[in-house]
N, C-alpha and C positions, 0 to 999 in steps of 0.2 A: 504494500500500500504506500502510495506517495504521501509525504507529509505536506500539510498546508504551509505555504510560505509565511514567515514572520513579517508582520507589517507594523511599523511604529505608529504613534499617534498622528503623525503628519501624513500617513498613507504611503510612506516609502518602505520598500523592501529592506529588511534587516538581514545582513549576512553574519552568521556566527563565525567570526574570524578565528577563534580558538579551534573550533571544530574543523575549519578549512585547513589550518596548519597541521592538525593532528592526522587528518586523513590523506594528506598529500603523499607522504612517503609510502604508505602501504599501496595506494593506488598507482604510484610510479613503479613500484616493484611488480605489482600485478600486471602492469602493461608489458613489462619485460617477459614475464611468464607466458602471457598470451602470445607475444611475438615468437617465443621459443616453440610453443605448440604449433603455430602456423608453419614455421620453418621445418619443424619435424614432420608434420603431415605432408607438406609439399615434397620433401626429400623422399619420404617413403613412397608416396604415390608416383612420383616421376621416375625414380631410379629402381625401386624394388617391387612395388605394388603388392604389399601384404597388408592384412588387417591389423589395425591398432586401436586401442581404447585409451582415452585420456580422461582423467578427472583431476582438474586443477594441474598440479605438477606431478601426478602419478601416471605411469604409462604401463600398458599391458599388451601382450600379443600371444600368439600360440607359442608353445615351447620351442618349436623348430626355428622360430625367428627371434627368440629372446636375446641371444648373444648379438645378433646383428642390430636389433633395436637399441641395445645398450650402447653400441658403438656409434650409431647415428645420433643418439641423445647427446653423447659427449661432443661429437662434431658440431652439432647445431648450437650447443652452449658456447663452444669456442667461437663460432661464427658471430654470436651476439656480443660476447664479453671481451674479446681480444683487444678491442679498441678502448684504451684507457681515457680517451678524450671525449667519450660520449657524454659525461656529466658536464664538461665545459661547453660542448656544443649545445646541450639542452639549456644551460644557463644563458648563453648568447641568444638562443631562440626566444626564451622568456623575456629577456631584456628588450629585444627588438619588438616584441608584441606589446610590452608595457609602453615603450616609447611611441608606438603608434596611437595609443589610447590616451596618454596623459602628457601635459606640458613638461618639458625637461628644464630644470633650473641649472643643474650642473650635470656632470657625466653620470653620477649615480644618485641623483635626487630628482624626484618628480613631484608634481602636485596632483592629488586625487580630486575627485569631483566635489568634495566638500571643502576644498582649499587646504587640506592638510599636507605637510611635507612628508614624503616617504623616502627613506634612505634605502637604496637597493644594495645588498651585499656585493662586494667585489667577487670576481671570478676566483675559483679555487686555485 
């Protein structure tokens, strides 16, 4: 069930910033898990064509394909995580999106819609 949005006394939507900060990292990691499943399924379908079952980050297949599936899982994990710059690229992407939406005062300071200064953390 979807929750009803929070609306303040002025009729504006209220965003729970604490909740947004708390759910960001789990959602970010889940997106990598989802990308891994997609790569895994594509590799199996295109190169080997055997049946697999996935539930979140668990994988299964028939016993005669288990060792091959294990190897493909490792290969597809490496394909995603070998690039140590992915976090920095993501940070730059978020910065460019923020800079499209808000006025920039300095390189890492923007003004939000309520006129508040927001300091954006520097790259890692």
